[in-house]
C-alpha positions in Angstrom: 54.4 79.1 110.2 50.7 79.3 110.7 51.1 82.3 113.2 50.5 85.7 111.0 53.8 87.7 111.0 53.6 91.2 110.8 54.4 92.1 107.0 53.6 94.4 104.6 50.3 93.2 102.6 52.2 92.6 99.6 55.1 90.5 101.3 52.0 88.7 103.2 50.0 87.8 99.8 53.7 86.6 98.1 54.3 84.3 101.4 50.7 83.0 101.4 50.8 82.3 97.5 53.8 80.1 98.0 52.9 78.4 101.1 49.6 77.3 99.1 51.3 76.4 96.0 54.0 74.2 98.0 51.5 72.5 99.8 49.2 71.8 96.5 52.7 70.5 94.8 53.1 68.1 97.8 49.3 66.9 97.5 49.8 65.8 94.1 53.3 64.6 94.3 52.1 62.2 96.7 54.1 63.8 99.6 52.9 64.8 103.3 53.0 68.3 103.2 52.4 68.6 106.9 49.6 70.8 106.5 46.1 70.3 107.6 43.2 70.9 105.6 42.4 73.4 108.1 45.4 75.4 108.0 45.1 75.3 104.2 41.8 76.7 104.3 42.6 79.5 106.7 45.7 80.4 104.3 43.0 80.5 101.2 40.6 82.6 103.6 43.3 85.4 104.9 44.7 85.4 101.2 41.3 86.1 100.0 40.5 88.9 102.4 44.1 90.6 101.6 43.2 90.5 98.0 39.8 92.1 98.7 41.1 94.9 100.9 44.2 95.6 98.2 42.6 94.5 94.9 45.7 96.2 93.3 47.7 92.9 94.6 44.9 90.6 93.0 46.7 88.7 89.9 45.2 86.0 87.5 47.2 83.3 88.5 46.5 83.8 92.4 45.3 80.8 94.1 42.0 82.5 95.1 41.3 82.6 91.5 40.9 79.0 90.4 36.9 79.1 90.8 35.1 81.5 88.6 31.6 82.3 88.3 29.3 79.7 86.8 27.5 80.3 83.1 24.1 81.0 83.2 21.5 78.4 83.5 21.2 76.8 79.9 24.1 78.1 78.4 26.8 75.9 76.7 30.8 76.3 76.3 31.8 78.1 73.4 33.6 76.6 70.4 36.8 77.0 69.8 38.8 76.0 66.3 42.1 74.4 67.6 45.2 76.1 65.9 47.1 72.6 65.8 44.5 69.8 65.5 44.5 67.4 68.0 44.7 64.2 66.2 44.2 60.4 66.7 46.9 58.1 67.8 47.3 54.7 65.8 45.9 51.8 68.5 48.1 48.8 67.6 47.0 45.6 69.8 50.1 42.9 69.3 53.7 42.9 68.6 53.4 41.9 64.8 51.4 45.0 64.4 54.2 47.0 66.0 56.7 46.0 64.0 54.7 46.3 60.9 54.3 50.2 61.8 57.8 50.7 62.3 58.7 49.1 58.8 56.2 51.5 57.5 58.2 54.5 59.0 61.7 53.0 57.4 59.8 52.7 54.1 58.5 56.1 54.4 61.7 57.4 55.5 64.4 55.2 53.3 65.7 54.2 56.3 68.1 50.8 56.6 66.3 48.4 58.7 69.5 47.8 61.0 69.2 51.4 62.2 67.4 51.6 65.6 65.3 54.5 65.8 65.2 56.5 69.2 61.5 56.4 70.9 60.1 58.2 73.8 57.6 56.1 75.7 55.0 57.1 78.4 51.8 55.5 79.5 48.4 55.9 77.8 46.2 58.0 80.1 42.7 56.5 80.7 41.4 60.2 81.4 40.2 63.2 79.2 42.5 65.3 76.8 42.7 69.0 77.1 44.9 71.9 75.7 45.9 74.8 77.5 47.1 77.9 76.0 49.8 80.4 78.0 50.4 84.0 77.0 53.4 85.6 78.5 53.3 82.8 80.9 49.9 83.4 81.9 47.3 80.5 81.7 44.4 82.3 79.4 42.6 79.6 77.7 41.8 75.7 77.9 40.1 73.9 75.4 38.5 69.9 75.3 39.6 68.0 72.5 36.3 67.8 70.6 36.3 66.1 67.3 40.0 67.0 67.1 39.3 70.1 64.8 37.0 72.3 67.3 36.6 72.0 71.1 35.3 73.7 73.7 36.5 76.1 75.7 36.4 75.0 79.6 38.9 77.4 80.8 37.2 78.3 83.9 36.5 74.6 84.6 40.5 74.0 84.2 41.6 76.6 86.0 39.9 74.7 89.4 42.9 71.6 89.0 45.2 72.7 91.7 48.2 71.0 89.7 47.6 73.2 87.0 50.2 76.1 86.8 48.2 79.3 86.2 51.5 80.9 86.0 55.0 79.3 84.4 58.1 79.4 86.2 61.6 80.1 84.6 64.7 78.2 84.8 67.1 76.7 82.1 64.0 77.4 79.3 63.0 80.9 78.8 59.3 81.4 79.0 57.7 81.3 75.9 55.3 84.4 74.5 52.8 81.6 73.4 52.8 78.2 74.6 50.2 75.2 74.1 50.4 72.7 76.3 48.4 69.2 76.0 47.9 66.6 78.5 45.3 64.4 80.4 42.9 65.1 82.9 42.1 62.4 85.3 41.2 61.2 89.0 43.9 58.9 90.6 42.5 55.5 91.5 42.9 56.6 95.3 41.6 59.5 95.5 38.3 58.3 92.9 37.6 55.5 96.0 37.8 58.2 98.4 35.6 60.9 96.3 33.3 58.0 96.1 33.3 56.9 99.7 32.6 60.5 100.5 29.6 60.7 98.0 27.8 57.8 99.6 28.4 59.5 102.9 26.4 62.5 101.6 23.9 60.1 100.1 24.9 60.8 96.5 25.1 58.0 93.9 28.4 56.0 93.0 30.3 57.2 90.1 31.1 54.4 87.5 34.7 54.9 87.2 37.7 57.6 87.2 37.2 58.5 83.4 33.3 59.1 83.4 33.7 60.8 86.2 36.3 63.3 85.1 34.5 64.0 81.9 31.3 64.7 83.8 33.3 67.2 85.7 34.5 69.2 83.3 31.1 69.3 81.5 29.5 71.4 84.5 28.4 74.8 84.1 29.4 75.7 87.5 33.2 75.9 88.6 32.8 75.7 91.9 30.9 72.1 91.2 33.9 71.2 89.2 36.7 72.1 92.3 35.0 69.3 94.6 36.7 66.5 92.4 40.1 65.8 92.9 41.4 66.3 89.3 44.8 66.3 88.3 46.6 67.3 85.1 49.5 65.5 83.1 51.0 67.1 80.1 52.4 65.0 77.4 52.8 67.3 74.6 53.5 71.2 73.3 52.7 71.4 69.6 53.2 75.4 69.9 56.1 77.3 71.5 56.4 80.5 70.2 59.2 83.6 71.4 59.5 87.0 69.8 57.4 87.8 67.0 56.0 84.6 66.2 57.9 84.2 62.9 59.7 81.3 64.1 59.1 77.7 62.2 57.4 76.5 65.6 54.6 78.8 65.3 53.3 76.5 62.5 53.4 73.2 64.4 56.3 72.0 66.1 55.3 68.5 65.8 53.9 67.9 62.3 54.5 71.0 59.9 57.6 73.0 59.4 60.6 72.5 62.1 63.4 74.4 62.9 65.0 76.1 66.0 63.0 79.1 66.9 65.0 82.1 65.7 64.7 83.9 69.2 65.4 81.0 71.6 68.6 81.9 73.5 71.6 79.6 72.6 72.1 76.0 74.2 68.2 76.0 75.0 66.4 74.9 71.6 64.0 72.1 72.6 64.7 69.7 69.9 63.4 66.0 71.3 60.5 64.8 73.2 62.8 63.8 76.4 64.0 67.5 76.1 60.5 68.7 76.1 59.5 66.9 79.4 62.4 68.5 81.2 61.3 72.0 79.6 57.6 71.2 80.8 58.8 70.4 84.1 60.9 73.4 84.6 57.9 75.5 83.3 55.6 74.0 86.2 53.8 71.3 84.6 53.3 67.8 86.3 54.6 64.7 84.1 53.7 61.2 85.0 57.6 60.3 85.9 56.7 56.9 84.0 58.4 58.3 80.6 61.6 56.7 79.3 63.7 56.8 76.2 63.8 53.6 74.4 66.8 52.9 71.9 65.0 50.9 69.3 61.6 48.6 69.1 62.4 45.8 71.5 62.9 48.2 74.2 59.4 49.8 73.3 58.0 46.4 73.5 59.4 45.5 76.8 58.5 48.7 78.2 54.7 47.9 77.0 55.0 44.3 78.7 56.7 46.2 81.9 53.7 48.3 82.5 51.0 46.2 81.7 52.6 43.4 84.3 52.7 46.5 86.9 49.2 48.3 85.8 47.5 47.7 89.1 50.4 49.4 90.6 50.2 52.7 89.1 48.3 55.1 90.9 46.2 56.1 87.8 44.3 54.0 85.2 46.2 53.2 82.0 45.1 51.1 78.9 48.5 51.2 76.9 51.6 53.0 76.3 52.3 55.7 73.8 55.4 55.7 71.8 56.7 58.8 69.7 59.9 58.8 67.7 62.0 61.1 70.2 63.6 63.5 67.5 61.8 66.6 66.4 63.4 66.7 62.9 62.6 63.1 62.2 58.8 63.7 62.9 59.0 66.9 60.6 59.8 64.6 57.6 57.1 62.2 58.7 54.3 64.4 59.0 50.8 63.0 59.3 47.7 61.5 57.9 44.4 63.0 58.0 43.6 61.3 61.1 47.2 60.8 63.0 50.8 61.5 63.0 52.8 58.8 61.3 55.5 59.0 64.3 53.7 57.8 67.1 51.6 55.0 67.9 49.6 53.5 71.1 50.3 49.9 72.0 46.8 49.0 74.1 46.9 46.6 76.8 44.8 43.1 76.8 41.4 43.9 77.7 40.0 43.1 81.5 37.6 40.2 81.7 34.3 39.3 83.7 31.8 36.6 83.9 28.0 37.6 83.7 24.8 35.5 82.6 23.3 35.9 79.1 19.4 36.9 79.6 18.5 37.5 76.1 19.3 38.3 72.7 17.6 41.3 70.8 17.4 42.1 67.2 18.2 45.6 66.6 17.7 47.4 63.4 20.3 50.0 62.3 20.4 53.3 60.5 21.1 51.6 57.0 18.6 48.3 57.5 21.4 45.7 59.1 20.2 43.6 61.8 22.1 43.3 64.3 21.9 41.0 67.4 22.6 42.3 71.2 23.1 40.7 74.2 21.1 41.8 77.2 23.6 40.6 80.5 23.2 40.4 84.2 24.8 43.9 85.1 28.3 43.3 85.9 31.4 45.4 86.4 34.2 45.4 84.2 37.4 47.5 84.2 35.1 50.1 86.5 32.2 50.1 84.0 28.9 48.4 84.7 28.0 46.4 81.6 24.6 45.7 80.8 24.8 45.2 77.2 27.3 44.2 74.4 27.1 43.7 70.7 26.9 40.5 69.2 27.6 41.7 65.6 26.0 39.5 63.5 24.3 35.8 63.2 27.6 33.5 62.6 29.2 35.6 65.3 26.5 34.5 68.0 26.6 30.7 66.4 30.4 30.4 66.3 30.4 31.7 70.0 27.5 29.1 70.6 25.3 31.3 72.9 21.9 30.7 74.3 20.1 32.7 77.0 21.0 31.4 80.5 24.8 30.5 79.5 27.7 32.3 81.9 29.7 34.2 79.4 33.2 35.8 79.3 33.0 39.8 79.0 35.6 42.0 77.9 36.0 45.8 77.2 37.7 45.8 73.4 40.6 48.7 74.1 39.2 49.1 77.8 36.1 50.7 76.0 33.4 48.4 73.8 31.8 45.6 76.1 32.2 42.5 74.1 31.2 38.8 75.0 34.0 36.8 73.6 33.1 32.8 75.1 31.0 30.5 77.1 32.2 29.8 80.5 29.1 27.4 81.4 26.1 26.1 78.9 22.7 26.9 79.9 21.3 23.2 80.7 18.1 21.7 81.8 15.4 23.7 83.0 15.1 27.2 83.2 15.8 28.6 86.8 12.5 29.7 88.9 11.2 33.3 87.9 13.5 33.3 84.6 11.0 35.2 82.6 9.7 37.2 84.8 13.2 38.5 85.7 13.8 39.4 82.4 14.3 43.2 81.5 10.9 45.0 81.3 12.6 46.7 78.2 12.5 43.3 76.4 8.4 42.8 76.5 5.5 44.3 75.0 2.5 46.4 76.6 0.9 42.8 77.1 3.9 41.5 79.0 5.1 39.0 76.2 8.2 39.2 74.4 8.6 42.0 71.9 9.3 40.9 68.2 13.0 40.0 67.6 13.7 38.9 71.3 15.2 35.6 71.9 15.0 34.9 75.7 14.0 31.4 76.2 16.4 29.6 78.7 18.9 27.4 76.5 17.1 28.5 73.6 18.8 28.2 70.0 19.2 31.6 68.0 18.7 32.2 64.6 17.7 35.5 62.6 14.2 36.4 62.0 12.9 35.9 58.3 11.1 39.3 58.5 12.3 42.5 60.0 11.1 43.0 64.1 10.5 46.5 63.2 8.4 46.7 59.9 7.6 42.9 59.3 9.6 43.5 55.7 11.4 40.3 54.8 14.6 40.4 54.7 17.5 40.0 52.4 21.0 38.4 53.1 24.3 40.0 52.1 27.2 37.9 53.0 27.3 37.7 57.0 24.5 40.1 57.3 20.8 40.7 57.0 19.2 43.6 55.8 15.9 45.2 56.0 15.4 46.8 52.5 12.5 49.1 53.7 14.6 51.9 54.1 12.2 54.4 53.4 9.4 52.7 55.4 10.9 51.1 58.4 10.7 53.5 61.4 14.1 52.3 63.1 15.9 53.4 60.1 14.1 56.6 59.3 14.8 57.5 62.9 18.6 56.3 63.0 19.1 58.6 60.0 17.7 61.4 61.7 19.7 61.0 64.8 23.0 60.7 62.8 21.7 64.0 60.8 21.5 65.8 64.0 24.4 64.4 65.7 27.7 65.7 66.1 28.9 63.6 63.0 26.0 65.5 61.2 25.2 69.4 61.7 25.5 69.2 65.3 22.4 69.8 67.2 23.2 69.2 70.9 19.8 70.1 72.4 18.4 67.4 71.2 19.8 63.5 71.5 18.7 59.7 70.5 15.9 59.6 73.6 14.7 63.0 72.3 14.3 62.2 68.6 12.9 59.1 69.3 10.4 60.8 71.3 9.4 63.1 68.5 9.2 60.0 66.6 6.8 58.1 69.1 4.3 61.4 69.4 4.3 61.5 65.5 6.1 65.5 65.3 8.7 64.0 63.0 9.3 61.0 60.2 12.6 62.2 58.7 15.4 64.8 59.0 13.8 67.2 57.2 10.7 67.6 59.7 13.4 68.8 62.3 13.0 72.1 60.5 9.5 72.5 60.6 9.1 72.0 64.6 7.2 74.7 66.5 7.8 75.5 70.2 4.3 75.0 71.1 4.4 71.6 69.9 7.2 70.6 71.9 5.7 72.0 74.9 2.8 69.8 74.9 5.4 66.8 75.3 6.7 65.2 78.4 9.7 66.5 79.7 10.2 69.6 77.5 9.7 72.9 79.2 9.9 76.8 77.8 13.7 76.9 77.6 14.3 73.5 76.2 11.9 74.1 73.6 13.2 77.5 72.8 17.1 76.3 72.7 15.9 73.4 70.3 14.3 75.9 68.0 17.1 78.3 68.0 20.0 75.9 67.3 17.9 74.5 64.9 17.2 77.9 63.2 21.1 78.7 63.4 21.8 75.2 61.8 20.3 75.9 58.8 23.4 76.9 56.9 25.3 73.6 56.5 29.0 73.3 54.7 28.2 71.1 51.5 30.5 68.2 52.7 29.2 68.4 56.1 25.5 68.0 54.8 26.4 65.1 52.7 28.1 63.1 55.5 24.9 63.6 57.6 22.5 62.1 55.2 23.4 58.4 55.8 24.6 57.4 52.5 26.3 54.1 52.8 30.1 54.8 52.7 29.8 58.5 52.4 31.5 59.9 55.6 33.2 63.1 56.8 36.1 62.1 54.2 34.1 61.6 51.3 31.7 64.3 51.7 34.5 66.7 51.7 36.1 65.1 48.8 32.6 65.4 46.8 32.3 68.9 48.1 35.7 69.9 46.6 34.8 68.3 43.1 31.2 69.4 42.7 30.1 73.1 42.7 26.6 72.4 43.9 24.0 69.6 44.8 22.6 69.6 41.2 25.9 68.8 39.7 26.5 66.3 42.3 23.4 64.5 41.4 23.9 64.7 37.7 27.4 62.9 38.0 27.6 59.4 36.6 29.8 56.6 37.9 32.6 57.4 35.2 33.2 60.8 36.7 32.6 60.2 40.3 35.1 56.9 40.0 37.8 59.6 38.4 37.9 61.5 41.8 40.9 59.7 43.6 39.4 58.0 46.5 36.1 57.2 45.3 35.8 53.3 44.4 32.8 51.6 42.4 31.2 50.6 45.6 30.9 53.8 47.3 29.9 55.2 43.8 27.3 52.9 43.0 25.6 53.6 46.6 25.9 57.3 46.0 24.1 57.4 42.6 21.6 54.9 44.0 20.9 57.0 46.9 19.8 60.1 44.6 18.0 58.0 42.3 15.3 57.1 44.9 12.3 59.7 44.6 11.6 59.8 48.0 15.3 60.9 49.0 15.0 64.0 46.8 11.7 64.8 48.4 12.9 64.8 51.7 16.2 67.1 49.9 13.5 69.3 48.8 11.5 69.6 52.0 14.7 70.3 53.9 15.3 73.3 51.4 11.5 74.3 52.0 12.4 74.4 55.9 15.0 77.0 55.1 18.5 74.8 54.8 21.1 76.5 52.7 24.1 74.6 51.5 27.6 76.4 52.1 30.2 75.9 49.5 33.7 76.3 50.7 36.1 78.7 48.9 39.2 76.9 48.3 42.7 78.6 49.2 44.6 79.8 46.3 47.9 79.8 48.4 49.6 76.6 47.4 52.0 76.2 44.5 49.8 73.4 43.1 46.6 74.4 44.4 43.8 71.9 42.3 46.3 70.6 40.4 46.1 66.6 39.9 49.4 64.9 40.4 51.0 61.6 39.4 54.0 59.9 40.1 56.3 57.8 37.7 59.5 56.1 37.9 62.0 56.0 41.0 62.7 59.5 43.1 66.8 59.8 43.9 66.4 62.2 46.9 63.0 61.7 48.5 60.9 58.7 49.0 57.5 58.4 47.1 55.3 58.8 50.3 57.5 61.9 50.9 56.6 63.5 47.6 53.2 62.6 48.1 53.0 64.9 51.3 54.9 67.6 49.5 52.2 67.7 47.0 49.4 67.6 49.2 51.1 70.2 51.4 51.3 72.7 48.6 47.3 72.1 48.0 47.5 69.4 44.9 45.8 65.9 44.8 48.0 62.8 44.3 46.1 60.3 41.7 47.7 56.8 41.0 46.5 56.7 37.3 46.8 59.2 34.2 43.8 60.7 32.9 42.5 63.7 30.8 42.1 65.7 34.1 45.9 64.9 35.1 47.8 68.1 35.4 51.4 67.2 36.4 53.4 63.9 35.9 56.4 63.8 38.1 59.2 61.5 36.5 61.5 59.8 38.0 64.4 57.0 36.7 63.2 54.4 34.4 59.4 55.8 33.7 56.7 53.3 33.1 53.7 53.5 30.6 52.6 56.2 32.2 55.2 58.7 30.7 53.7 57.6 27.2 50.1 58.1 28.4 51.0 61.6 29.7 52.7 62.5 26.2 49.6 61.1 24.3 47.1 63.2 26.6 49.4 66.5 26.7 50.1 66.4 30.3 52.9 68.5 31.3 56.1 66.2 32.5 58.5 67.3 35.5 61.6 65.9 36.6 62.4 65.9 40.3 64.5 68.9 40.0 61.9 71.0 38.3 59.2 69.1 40.8 61.1 70.7 43.6 61.7 73.9 41.5 58.0 74.5 41.2 57.3 73.7 45.3 59.7 76.8 45.9 57.4 79.1 43.8 
């Protein structure tokens, strides 16, 4: 086979591509292709030469096109909005939570408990999610998950993955005009070990774990470097499958919006379930894990979870649980989604892995909102493939319940295989401190004179208690339930620094050119003292700092200038007001036309907004009453910040209307009706007020009907409600 036949260039190119494709499939399928690396390389070199000689034979899906040109130094990936959001999966940790999840589904659908739901079950990969876009069967774009709404385009890096198809195959299922496939990029455990070994042989540092290695590889600017990593792709969903003109319901959202058989799909080839989808994905050339199954009823889902957890170490890639999805797409369409996740799927996590280490010290950290939190410093130890040196200890009560002292040998776990936690004491510290104990403590815990910093408990076998004063600013602390708070929110440097980090981070205005360490440096050097000062930074000031060059300084100033126009909701959520996150920020932005209008709102006005309670309302009012906070806002506006107010859509039948339900609906459940209102642009409230626009009345209405009549609120029965939606 290796001997070159005397064939025409086009035939030889097709032959070489088929050989390379077959070799790739065998390699990632765990089979012996019988082809040496040297022979594979010769094929690739010959194919490259032929395509150079005959450029008319070059195609986008050729194996030679997997490695593209690197990005320019200092540039970043383009941001891309997902056509269908990549939402989270509800994480459940025990059988009781799983059964509660199913009961919610049954209540939502009005399903009899005795009916068995059919589930599609599969491993929960511990990798990096990606979305692939194909047009006319050709791979054209690859996007990271990002925040679920907006990701980054890493097409060139994804093309280097040898088991990711660049062109789809045709079989029973025709190739769609547009196809979006989602899956996980990862490195198998065996290939990760080999890759790490080769790095050591080349004098490079060991990588901590396969997931971090995968994430790091996909963030590289040079696809040639990405190609060195043994990355693999496994598909698990396809939120968009469009045939013909794209007017089919599938074009909206196959798994969460309108659903139906695409109009132009040939008879008998409609994809109506997850199990059918896996078959189609494999036919089109996408690798799937091979561990997916169909489970009839929840007991089979639980048995599948237990079976995979027991055999976890024998599976060739890292998994941290199983994902269970309702198999049929029609029932998924009824359930739809919440703001964060789909109602028809859940992740049942495995019990975390544990190790033992020595507790060196307990350090008190001051958080963004003044909370004092103890943190454990540990002798470094590997837990589930990650080296752990620190772990949060939550609060004083948690430390005392565990009975922790420096010197104890402690149990460590990674909650959800992610967050390190101390879960108990294996061996108590007793007697005198070991020789060299104090000298062996981490330098980060010591002050400039070599003594322990304020807020550090590190004496061998020493008992722990929270301090009476803030270790950062010396202010007397206050207690609020389990928590200890520094009330000096405007003068305590860690709090001001934390608010600035939050303001600049992805959850805030998304300044990528500076992170926590950079902001800490700016505070230490006295260049900034609040988030507002970011907009007054100058390039020449940055160039005087250690680690800053012309390019990094210019990039930061450029990004800050570009970020001065901030959506109102995002701006509010970036201010670190207690209880005011992204959801509440968007809620306020949709109810107030300006910042001045929000500042003038009283408690009653705020609490009339569905979703705002008295606690969050109190925090908002208190924040805007602080003169220092108002001064910071003014300084931001002096620095050029402008708030962008979202224009509300006018397309829904209930756009902007507040709707309340009363009584029993006959043909749909209350949850389905709520979803229908929200899909039509309305908002559902639980109580009648002067701001209510519609009351939907079912059988046996309660006191809401009388109150609606008194207030002159329009009342619709179920049939009239459906007719209004049909408009």
